[in-house]
C-alpha positions as CSV (number, residue, x, y, z in Angstrom):
1,X,23.3,-39.0,6.7
2,X,21.1,-35.9,6.9
3,X,19.9,-35.1,10.4
4,X,16.1,-34.9,10.8
5,X,14.8,-31.4,11.2
6,X,11.4,-30.0,12.2
7,X,11.8,-27.2,9.6
8,X,11.1,-27.2,5.8
9,X,13.1,-24.0,5.5
10,X,15.8,-22.8,7.8
11,X,17.9,-19.7,7.3
12,X,20.8,-19.6,9.7
13,X,22.9,-16.5,10.6
14,X,21.9,-14.7,7.4
15,X,23.6,-11.3,6.9
16,X,23.3,-9.0,3.9
17,X,25.6,-5.9,3.5
18,X,25.4,-3.9,0.4
19,X,28.5,-2.3,-1.2
20,X,27.4,1.2,0.1
21,X,27.6,-0.2,3.7
22,X,23.8,-0.6,4.3
23,X,23.1,-3.6,6.4
24,X,19.7,-5.1,5.3
25,X,20.0,-8.3,7.4
26,X,22.2,-8.9,10.5
27,X,22.6,-12.5,11.8
28,X,19.0,-13.5,11.1
29,X,17.8,-16.9,12.1
30,X,14.4,-17.7,10.5
31,X,12.8,-21.1,10.4
32,X,9.5,-22.4,9.0
33,X,7.8,-25.6,9.9
34,X,6.0,-27.8,7.2
35,X,2.3,-27.1,6.7
36,X,2.2,-23.9,8.7
37,X,1.2,-20.3,7.9
38,X,4.2,-18.3,9.1
39,X,3.8,-14.5,9.1
40,X,6.8,-12.2,8.7
41,X,6.2,-8.6,9.9
42,X,8.3,-5.5,10.4
43,X,8.4,-1.9,9.5
44,X,9.5,-0.7,6.1
45,X,13.3,-1.2,5.9
46,X,13.3,-3.7,8.7
47,X,14.8,-6.3,6.3
48,X,11.9,-8.7,5.8
49,X,11.8,-8.2,2.0
50,X,15.5,-8.7,1.6
51,X,15.4,-11.9,3.7
52,X,12.7,-13.3,1.4
53,X,14.5,-12.2,-1.8
54,X,17.5,-14.2,-0.5
55,X,15.3,-17.2,0.0
56,X,13.9,-16.8,-3.5
57,X,17.3,-16.4,-5.1
58,X,16.8,-12.7,-6.1
59,X,19.6,-11.6,-3.7
60,X,22.7,-13.4,-2.4
61,X,23.5,-13.3,1.3
62,X,26.8,-11.8,2.5
63,X,27.1,-14.7,5.0
64,X,25.0,-17.4,6.5
65,X,23.4,-20.6,5.3
66,X,20.0,-21.8,4.0
67,X,18.6,-25.3,4.6
68,X,15.6,-26.8,2.7
69,X,14.2,-30.0,4.1
70,X,17.3,-30.3,6.3
71,X,19.8,-30.1,3.4
72,X,22.2,-27.1,2.9
73,X,21.5,-25.3,-0.4
74,X,22.8,-22.4,-2.4
75,X,20.1,-20.5,-4.2
76,X,21.5,-18.3,-7.0
77,X,18.3,-17.5,-8.9
78,X,14.5,-17.8,-8.7
79,X,14.8,-20.8,-11.1
80,X,16.9,-22.6,-8.5
81,X,14.4,-21.6,-5.8
82,X,11.5,-23.0,-7.9
83,X,13.5,-26.2,-8.4
84,X,13.7,-26.6,-4.6
85,X,9.9,-26.1,-4.3
86,X,10.0,-22.4,-3.3
87,X,7.6,-20.0,-5.0
88,X,6.9,-16.4,-4.5
89,X,3.9,-14.2,-5.3
90,X,5.0,-10.6,-5.6
91,X,3.0,-7.6,-4.5
92,X,3.1,-6.3,-8.1
93,X,1.8,-9.1,-10.3
94,X,3.9,-10.4,-13.1
95,X,1.2,-11.3,-15.7
96,X,0.8,-10.7,-19.4
97,X,-2.6,-8.8,-19.6
98,X,-3.5,-9.9,-23.1
99,X,-2.9,-13.6,-22.5
100,X,-5.6,-15.8,-21.0
101,X,-5.3,-17.1,-17.5
102,X,-4.3,-20.6,-18.7
103,X,-1.6,-19.1,-20.9
104,X,-0.2,-17.1,-18.0
105,X,-0.3,-20.1,-15.6
106,X,1.9,-22.3,-18.0
107,X,4.0,-19.4,-19.4
108,X,7.7,-20.6,-19.6
109,X,6.8,-24.2,-18.9
110,X,4.1,-24.8,-21.5
111,X,2.7,-28.2,-22.4
112,X,3.6,-28.7,-26.1
113,X,2.1,-30.4,-29.0
114,X,4.1,-30.5,-32.2
115,X,6.4,-27.9,-30.7
116,X,3.5,-25.5,-30.2
117,X,1.6,-24.6,-27.1
118,X,-1.1,-27.2,-26.4
119,X,-3.8,-24.7,-25.4
120,X,-6.4,-27.3,-24.4
121,X,-3.9,-29.0,-22.1
122,X,-3.0,-25.6,-20.6
123,X,-6.7,-25.0,-19.9
124,X,-7.2,-28.5,-18.4
125,X,-4.1,-28.1,-16.2
126,X,-5.4,-24.7,-14.9
127,X,-8.9,-26.2,-14.2
128,X,-7.4,-29.1,-12.3
129,X,-5.1,-26.9,-10.2
130,X,-8.0,-24.5,-9.6
131,X,-10.3,-27.2,-8.3
132,X,-7.6,-29.0,-6.3
133,X,-6.6,-25.9,-4.3
134,X,-9.9,-24.0,-4.2
135,X,-8.5,-21.1,-6.3
136,X,-11.5,-20.4,-8.6
137,X,-10.6,-18.9,-12.0
138,X,-11.8,-18.9,-15.6
139,X,-8.9,-20.4,-17.5
140,X,-10.0,-18.9,-20.9
141,X,-10.6,-15.3,-19.7
142,X,-8.0,-12.7,-20.6
143,X,-6.1,-11.5,-17.5
144,X,-6.9,-7.9,-18.4
145,X,-10.6,-8.6,-18.1
146,X,-10.7,-10.2,-14.6
147,X,-10.7,-8.5,-11.2
148,X,-7.6,-8.1,-9.0
149,X,-8.5,-10.9,-6.7
150,X,-8.6,-13.4,-9.6
151,X,-5.2,-12.1,-10.9
152,X,-3.7,-12.9,-7.6
153,X,-5.1,-16.5,-7.8
154,X,-3.4,-16.8,-11.2
155,X,0.0,-15.9,-9.6
156,X,-0.5,-18.5,-6.9
157,X,-1.5,-21.1,-9.5
158,X,1.6,-20.3,-11.5
159,X,3.7,-21.1,-8.5
160,X,1.8,-24.3,-7.7
161,X,2.1,-25.4,-11.4
162,X,5.8,-25.1,-11.1
163,X,5.8,-27.4,-8.0
164,X,6.0,-25.0,-5.1
165,X,5.7,-26.5,-1.7
166,X,6.6,-23.3,0.1
167,X,4.7,-20.2,-1.0
168,X,5.9,-16.7,-0.1
169,X,3.1,-14.2,-0.3
170,X,4.3,-10.6,-0.3
171,X,1.6,-8.2,1.1
172,X,-1.1,-10.3,-0.6
173,X,-4.1,-8.4,0.6
174,X,-2.8,-4.9,-0.3
175,X,-5.1,-4.6,-3.3
176,X,-8.0,-6.8,-2.3
177,X,-11.5,-6.0,-1.1
178,X,-12.6,-7.5,2.3
179,X,-14.5,-10.2,0.4
180,X,-11.5,-11.0,-1.8
181,X,-9.3,-11.2,1.4
182,X,-11.7,-13.7,3.0
183,X,-11.6,-15.8,-0.2
184,X,-7.7,-15.6,-0.2
185,X,-7.6,-16.7,3.4
186,X,-9.9,-19.7,2.7
187,X,-7.6,-20.6,-0.2
188,X,-4.5,-20.3,2.0
189,X,-6.0,-22.6,4.6
190,X,-6.9,-25.1,1.9
191,X,-3.3,-25.0,0.5
192,X,-1.9,-25.8,4.0
193,X,-4.4,-28.6,4.5
194,X,-3.2,-30.1,1.2
195,X,0.4,-30.1,2.5
196,X,1.7,-26.7,1.4
197,X,3.6,-24.2,3.6
198,X,2.9,-20.4,3.4
199,X,5.1,-17.5,4.4
200,X,2.8,-14.5,4.7
201,X,4.5,-11.0,4.6
202,X,2.2,-8.2,5.8
203,X,1.9,-5.0,7.7
204,X,-1.8,-5.6,8.6
205,X,-1.5,-7.0,12.1
206,X,-5.2,-7.8,12.3
207,X,-4.8,-10.1,9.3
208,X,-1.6,-11.6,10.6
209,X,-3.6,-12.5,13.8
210,X,-6.5,-13.9,11.7
211,X,-4.4,-16.2,9.3
212,X,-1.1,-17.2,10.8
213,X,0.1,-20.0,13.2
214,X,3.4,-18.3,14.1
215,X,4.8,-14.8,13.4
216,X,8.4,-13.6,13.2
217,X,9.1,-9.9,13.9
218,X,12.0,-8.0,12.3
219,X,13.3,-4.7,13.4
220,X,16.5,-2.8,12.3
221,X,17.7,-5.7,10.1
222,X,17.5,-8.2,12.9
223,X,14.9,-10.9,13.8
224,X,13.5,-9.8,17.2
225,X,11.5,-12.9,18.0
226,X,9.3,-15.7,16.7
227,X,6.1,-16.3,18.7
228,X,2.9,-18.3,18.5
229,X,0.3,-15.9,17.0
230,X,-2.4,-16.9,19.4
231,X,-0.3,-15.9,22.3
232,X,0.3,-12.2,21.3
233,X,-2.0,-9.2,20.7
234,X,-1.8,-6.7,17.9
235,X,-0.5,-4.2,20.4
236,X,2.3,-6.5,21.5
237,X,3.3,-7.2,17.9
238,X,3.3,-3.4,17.1
239,X,5.6,-2.8,20.2
240,X,8.0,-5.6,19.0
241,X,8.1,-4.0,15.5
242,X,8.7,-0.4,16.7
243,X,10.5,-0.9,20.0
244,X,8.0,1.3,21.9
245,X,4.3,1.5,22.8
246,X,2.2,2.2,19.7
247,X,-1.5,3.2,19.8
248,X,-3.2,1.5,16.9
249,X,-6.6,3.3,17.4
250,X,-7.3,6.8,16.3
251,X,-9.0,9.1,18.9
252,X,-11.3,11.7,17.3
253,X,-13.6,14.3,18.8
254,X,-17.1,14.4,17.3
255,X,-17.2,16.1,13.9
256,X,-18.1,19.8,13.8
257,X,-18.9,20.1,10.1
258,X,-19.0,23.5,8.5
259,X,-19.7,24.9,5.1
260,X,-18.7,23.1,1.8
261,X,-15.1,23.8,0.9
262,X,-14.7,21.6,-2.1
263,X,-17.5,21.1,-4.6
264,X,-17.0,18.7,-7.5
265,X,-19.8,18.5,-10.1
266,X,-20.1,16.0,-13.0
267,X,-16.4,15.5,-13.3
268,X,-15.0,13.5,-16.2
269,X,-11.5,12.5,-17.1
270,X,-10.4,10.6,-20.2
271,X,-6.8,9.3,-20.7
272,X,-4.8,10.0,-23.9
273,X,-5.7,6.5,-25.0
274,X,-9.4,7.4,-24.7
275,X,-10.1,5.4,-21.5
276,X,-12.8,7.1,-19.3
277,X,-11.4,7.1,-15.8
278,X,-13.9,9.5,-14.2
279,X,-17.6,9.3,-15.2
280,X,-19.8,12.1,-13.8
281,X,-18.3,12.3,-10.3
282,X,-20.1,14.8,-8.0
283,X,-19.5,15.3,-4.2
284,X,-18.7,17.9,-1.5
285,X,-16.1,18.0,1.2
286,X,-17.0,20.2,4.2
287,X,-14.9,22.2,6.6
288,X,-14.1,20.2,9.7
289,X,-14.6,16.7,8.2
290,X,-12.5,13.9,6.7
291,X,-14.1,12.4,3.6
292,X,-12.5,9.1,2.9
293,X,-12.4,7.6,-0.6
294,X,-12.4,3.8,-0.6
295,X,-11.9,1.5,-3.6
296,X,-9.5,-1.0,-5.1
297,X,-6.7,1.0,-6.7
298,X,-7.2,1.8,-10.4
299,X,-10.8,2.8,-10.2
300,X,-10.3,6.5,-10.7
301,X,-9.0,7.7,-7.3
302,X,-5.6,8.8,-8.6
303,X,-7.2,10.7,-11.5
304,X,-9.7,12.4,-9.2
305,X,-7.0,13.7,-6.9
306,X,-4.8,14.9,-9.7
307,X,-7.6,16.7,-11.5
308,X,-8.5,18.5,-8.3
309,X,-4.9,19.4,-7.7
310,X,-4.4,20.7,-11.2
311,X,-2.0,18.0,-12.3
312,X,-4.5,16.6,-15.0
313,X,-7.2,18.3,-17.1
314,X,-10.8,17.3,-16.7
315,X,-12.7,16.5,-19.9
316,X,-15.9,17.9,-18.4
317,X,-17.4,19.1,-15.1
318,X,-16.4,21.6,-12.5
319,X,-14.2,21.9,-9.4
320,X,-14.9,24.8,-7.0
321,X,-13.1,25.8,-3.8
322,X,-15.0,27.9,-1.4
323,X,-17.2,29.0,-4.4
324,X,-14.2,29.8,-6.7
325,X,-13.9,27.9,-9.9
326,X,-10.5,26.2,-10.1
327,X,-11.3,23.7,-12.8
328,X,-8.2,22.9,-14.9
329,X,-6.3,25.7,-13.1
330,X,-2.5,25.2,-13.0
331,X,-1.1,23.6,-9.8
332,X,0.3,26.9,-8.5
333,X,-3.0,28.7,-8.7
334,X,-4.7,25.7,-7.1
335,X,-2.3,25.9,-4.2
336,X,-2.7,29.7,-3.9
337,X,-6.5,29.2,-3.7
338,X,-5.9,27.1,-0.5
339,X,-5.4,23.4,-1.6
340,X,-2.6,21.4,0.0
341,X,-1.7,18.0,-1.5
342,X,0.1,15.0,-0.1
343,X,0.7,13.0,-3.3
344,X,0.6,9.2,-3.4
345,X,4.1,9.1,-5.0
346,X,6.2,11.3,-2.7
347,X,9.4,10.5,-4.5
348,X,8.1,11.8,-7.9
349,X,5.7,14.6,-6.8
350,X,6.3,15.2,-3.1
351,X,9.9,16.0,-2.5
352,X,13.1,17.0,-4.4
353,X,15.5,14.4,-3.2
354,X,18.7,16.3,-4.0
355,X,17.5,19.4,-2.1
356,X,17.7,20.0,1.6
357,X,14.9,19.7,4.1
358,X,14.8,23.5,4.4
359,X,14.5,24.0,0.7
360,X,11.8,21.4,0.4
361,X,9.8,23.1,3.1
362,X,9.6,26.4,1.2
363,X,9.5,25.1,-2.4
364,X,6.0,26.4,-2.8
365,X,6.6,29.8,-1.1
366,X,10.3,30.7,-1.5
367,X,9.6,33.9,-3.5
368,X,7.5,35.4,-0.8
369,X,8.4,37.1,2.5
370,X,9.9,36.3,4.9
371,X,12.0,34.0,2.7
372,X,12.7,36.5,0.0
373,X,12.9,40.3,0.5
374,X,13.8,42.8,-2.3
375,X,14.6,39.9,-4.6
376,X,17.1,38.3,-2.2
377,X,16.8,35.0,-0.3
378,X,16.9,35.3,3.5
379,X,18.9,32.3,4.7
380,X,18.2,33.0,8.4
381,X,14.4,33.0,7.8
382,X,14.6,29.7,5.8
383,X,16.7,28.1,8.5
384,X,14.4,29.3,11.3
385,X,11.3,28.0,9.4
386,X,12.9,24.6,8.9
387,X,14.0,24.3,12.5
388,X,10.5,25.1,13.7
389,X,8.8,22.5,11.4
390,X,11.4,19.8,12.1
391,X,10.6,20.2,15.8
392,X,6.9,20.5,15.3
393,X,6.6,17.5,13.0
394,X,9.2,15.3,14.8
395,X,11.4,14.9,11.7
396,X,14.4,12.9,12.6
397,X,17.3,14.8,11.0
398,X,20.4,16.6,12.2
399,X,19.2,20.0,10.8
400,X,17.5,21.6,7.9
401,X,20.6,21.4,5.7
402,X,20.3,17.6,5.5
403,X,19.3,16.4,2.1
404,X,15.9,14.8,1.9
405,X,17.4,11.8,0.1
406,X,19.1,10.9,3.4
407,X,15.8,10.5,5.3
408,X,13.7,7.3,5.9
409,X,10.4,7.0,4.1
410,X,8.5,8.1,7.2
411,X,10.6,11.2,7.7
412,X,10.3,12.1,4.0
413,X,6.6,11.9,4.4
414,X,6.7,14.1,7.5
415,X,8.6,16.8,5.4
416,X,5.7,16.7,2.9
417,X,3.1,16.8,5.7
418,X,4.9,19.7,7.4
419,X,5.1,21.8,4.2
420,X,1.5,21.2,3.2
421,X,-0.1,21.8,6.7
422,X,2.1,24.9,7.3
423,X,0.5,26.5,4.2
424,X,-2.7,27.0,6.2
425,X,-4.9,25.1,3.7
426,X,-8.6,25.2,3.3
427,X,-8.6,21.8,1.7
428,X,-6.0,19.1,2.4
429,X,-5.8,16.2,-0.1
430,X,-4.1,13.2,1.5
431,X,-3.4,10.5,-1.1
432,X,-2.1,7.2,0.3
433,X,-0.5,9.2,3.2
434,X,1.0,6.2,5.0
435,X,2.2,4.2,2.0
436,X,5.7,2.9,2.6
437,X,5.7,4.5,6.1
438,X,6.3,2.6,9.4
439,X,3.8,2.2,12.2
440,X,5.3,5.0,14.3
441,X,5.2,7.6,11.5
442,X,1.7,6.4,10.5
443,X,0.5,7.1,14.0
444,X,1.9,10.6,13.9
445,X,0.4,11.2,10.4
446,X,-3.1,10.1,11.6
447,X,-2.8,12.6,14.5
448,X,-1.9,15.4,12.2
449,X,-4.8,14.7,9.8
450,X,-7.3,14.6,12.7
451,X,-5.9,17.8,14.1
452,X,-6.3,19.6,10.7
453,X,-9.9,18.4,10.6
454,X,-10.5,19.6,14.2
455,X,-9.1,23.0,13.2
456,X,-11.7,23.3,10.4
457,X,-9.7,22.1,7.4
458,X,-11.6,20.0,4.9
459,X,-9.7,16.8,4.4
460,X,-10.0,14.5,1.4
461,X,-8.4,11.2,2.3
462,X,-7.7,8.6,-0.5
463,X,-6.3,5.3,0.7
464,X,-6.1,1.7,-0.6
465,X,-6.1,0.6,3.1
466,X,-9.7,0.3,4.0
467,X,-9.0,0.0,7.7
468,X,-7.1,3.3,7.5
469,X,-10.1,5.0,5.8
470,X,-12.5,3.5,8.4
471,X,-10.3,4.7,11.3
472,X,-10.0,8.3,10.1
473,X,-13.0,9.2,7.9
474,X,-16.3,10.8,9.0
475,X,-17.9,9.9,5.7
476,X,-16.8,7.3,3.2
477,X,-17.2,7.6,-0.6
478,X,-16.7,4.4,-2.5
479,X,-15.5,4.4,-6.1
480,X,-15.7,1.6,-8.8
481,X,-14.8,2.0,-12.5
482,X,-14.6,5.8,-12.2
483,X,-18.0,6.2,-10.6
484,X,-19.2,6.8,-7.1
485,X,-21.1,3.6,-5.9
486,X,-21.9,4.8,-2.4
487,X,-21.5,7.6,0.1
488,X,-21.7,6.3,3.7
489,X,-21.7,7.8,7.2
490,X,-18.9,6.2,9.1
491,X,-21.0,5.0,12.0
492,X,-19.9,2.3,14.5
493,X,-22.1,-0.4,12.9
494,X,-20.5,0.1,9.4
495,X,-18.4,-2.9,8.5
496,X,-15.5,-3.5,6.0
497,X,-17.7,-6.2,4.4
498,X,-20.5,-3.7,3.8
499,X,-18.1,-1.3,2.1
500,X,-16.6,-4.2,0.1
501,X,-19.8,-4.9,-1.7
502,X,-19.8,-1.4,-3.1
503,X,-16.0,-1.7,-3.9
504,X,-16.7,-4.8,-6.0
505,X,-19.7,-3.1,-7.7
506,X,-22.1,-5.9,-6.4
507,X,-24.1,-3.2,-4.7
508,X,-24.6,0.4,-5.9
509,X,-26.7,3.2,-4.4
510,X,-29.1,5.1,-6.7
511,X,-28.0,8.3,-8.2
512,X,-30.5,10.2,-6.1
513,X,-29.3,8.6,-2.9
514,X,-25.7,9.4,-3.7
515,X,-26.6,13.0,-4.6
516,X,-28.4,13.4,-1.3
517,X,-25.4,12.1,0.7
518,X,-22.5,13.5,-1.3
């Protein structure tokens, strides 16, 4: 006879050790009650994603046991997890863009009529699920034509259609506007009221506080504690995650704005497929200010950064740095003109993984003194430079000879930051500077960006994290569909919701007002 349990899911003494010796989970005990919203938080690499992959059958534990509704189970695949009533919505959506929403919802478990998809039944199923759980969608709209928030609802409906009672949401608000986040939270609460259970993985502690009943904190592959959310502060959660005091707020001196450093005029960019990603973008970034760029990812921010940095060619328009035209100049010339660039994908464009820290720190200046003299490398100068920057930027590594591939994400990003800031730039472009970086390293990166601004550097900050933009920026430029929809002074009364309307395109400043503010 199965003993009664207060938990719908219980993971006992779960360990996961990979063949290379990496311990992702160590003796983790994690339990979720029925009809609760249970948040799971931790720094990158803490083990939370591995733990959820084990629950969803994407990974096998090295040891330990899983119980669902009090019964021991072995979950070898997502199909088996779904059969047990466990669904997962991944951060990167798994939808077929050209299919309608209804076709995506039933994909793989289609209602059939004469061995063919019964499309009308699929539409009706989607409508009923949508109404039942407060997840509003248009069943007949193609997925590629709907906003990100609706695509996420489609993923949730897919899991519900397959009978999920326990729903794992992995960083569900990462790509949403504030308004879409509010709608998602309302839908999550309705799901729970209807009897579902939600596991909410996030790094946004304010959202964890707003939505969850209990929260489990992981650090260094172990579960530190599970607490009632109402009984802890954001600061206490951050301390549990990092193991030390963390200051979540950014202290900034009043801005001392100088002359325009970057001047962008009527910039346009068209992809090889003929898609317009930038449409007449014009703005300035001034010495001693941080201009934050807000917007849901995919609205031209990446293209804007890479055109300025010389990594893509503009179809029209002009980019000037301190009055010098650098439009479509090669990256080396752009750097020599005084542009530093923290790229959004550090593994592809930021570091050379097989090279040492010391080599990465001089990759843009190795041919110049003091690193090269008379055509010969100067190893002592390279080592001294690395030692100084490792100390200055708190890079956790034995020495400059350590390969960058051996570093954590946060320390890799510090290498990029050290190289870019040590080049004495006039303009610093920081694209998603804390993506995949833990709270402690994020805190350090924020301090360095503010210090650069205070030293007179013009900083262009692009981030998908609106709270990050609002914490750091002096002005905020909002982009939607490759256009600027607003330029706002970051005053104390500016809210995320106000910015969100411009991110959605519901509100748009006039061209004259944008020109006056940009």
